[in-house]
N, C-alpha and C positions, 0 to 999 in steps of 0.2 A: 478443572484446571485451573491453579493460579496464574495470574498473568505476571510476568515480569517485570521487575522495576526497571525503570528507565534512571539511566547513569547519566547526567548532565555533561560528563567528561566525555563520555565518548557520542555524543551527538552531534553530527556536522552541522556546518552553517547549511540555511536552506540554499540553495538551489535558485535560478530565476524561476525556472515552471514553477516550482513549488510554492514559493513565493507570489507567483502570479494567482494561482488558483487559493493559496491560503490553508494550505495542509502543514499538520507540524506532527512530530514525534509524539507519541504516547507512551510505548513501550520499543522497544529492539534488544533483541538478545542473540546467542546463537540459534540460526535456525528461524528467529520468529521477529515478525513487526507489527506493530498497530499504529496507525496514523489516524490525525483526527482530522476533520472539516467540517467548520462553520459555514451553513450555506447559507450565501447570499444571494441577492436577484443576479445579480452576474452570473450565476451558474446555471440557473432556469433556461427553461427552452421555452417553446409557445404553449404549452400547458402550464407550463408554471410549475414546471416540478425539476430538478436537475436532470441538465444531461445526459446522454449517454455517454458520452466521451468523456465525462467528471467519473463516472464508475469507473470507465477502464481506464481513466491516468490512476485514479484510486490504486484500482488493484494491480497493474503494470507495477507503480512505483511500493505499492508492501511487499509485495512477491518479492520482486527485484531486492530490497534491501535486505529481506527475511537472505536469502541468497548471501549478502556480501558484509553480514557481521563481520568487525574486529574490534578489537580492546583496543587498537591503538589509532586516534583521530589522524595522526599524523601518516599514516601507512593506510588509507581506504582500501581497497577490493572496490573494485566495480565489475558490472555484469552489465551487457546489452541483449536485449530481449528479442529472441527468434522465432517465436512465434506465442501466440496470445487468443485466448478464446473466453469473451465474457457470456454469462446468463443472467438475463434480466428476469428479476422475478418478483419484485414489489415494489412498490413506491414507499421512500421515506415520510413518516407524516409528523416527524421531528424538526429541528433543524442543525441536527448533526449529525453526517455521516462517519461511521466509524469502518476504517479498512485493517485487517487482519491477514498476513499473510505466513504461508507455512513452506519452506524447504522440507519436500516431501524427499530429495534422493538426488543421484548423480555421480560426477565424478569430479577429476581433477581440471576439466575446462568447461565442461556442463553443470547446470542443473536444474532441476523439476521443481514447481513449486503450485499450491492451492490456494485460493484464497476465498475472503467471505466480506462483504459489504454490509451492514447495520446503522439503523438509527439509532437512537437514543435508548427507543424501549424497546430495541430487539427483534424488530422486523428485520426480515431477513430481504435485501432489496436485490443485490444480485452475489452472483459466486465466479468465480473464474480459473483458470489454468494457465500457466504458462512454463517454457523452456526460456533459459538463459542462458548464456556466455559471458564466462568471466573474460575480461582482456588483458594480455599480459602486459 
């Protein structure tokens, strides 16, 4: 599967939590989003690995953005998370987390998505599923 190109005219400005964590868009298109996060000491837990909340936030964001793509930056589509499930599977060995989200279904008011986090070496770190409700 080829990765969609990132159109710089579509990407929204970072919101405060996104800026705080430090993740950015790598790709965003209909039903798909990929985010990148360079790992810094502030994101690590007591064991020296990324805190599980970082994984959850990345998955939540990637899956949510996957269902909210619009090609009009001035008319953003918004959603809120109704349910989020995270499976922690491995440890990052590299210095960057890559989160991918895919919208898998839904309707006019809600959508479903799945996601995966890897490091730059392709190691699967976490997976997740979510249910999101579009905001009116």
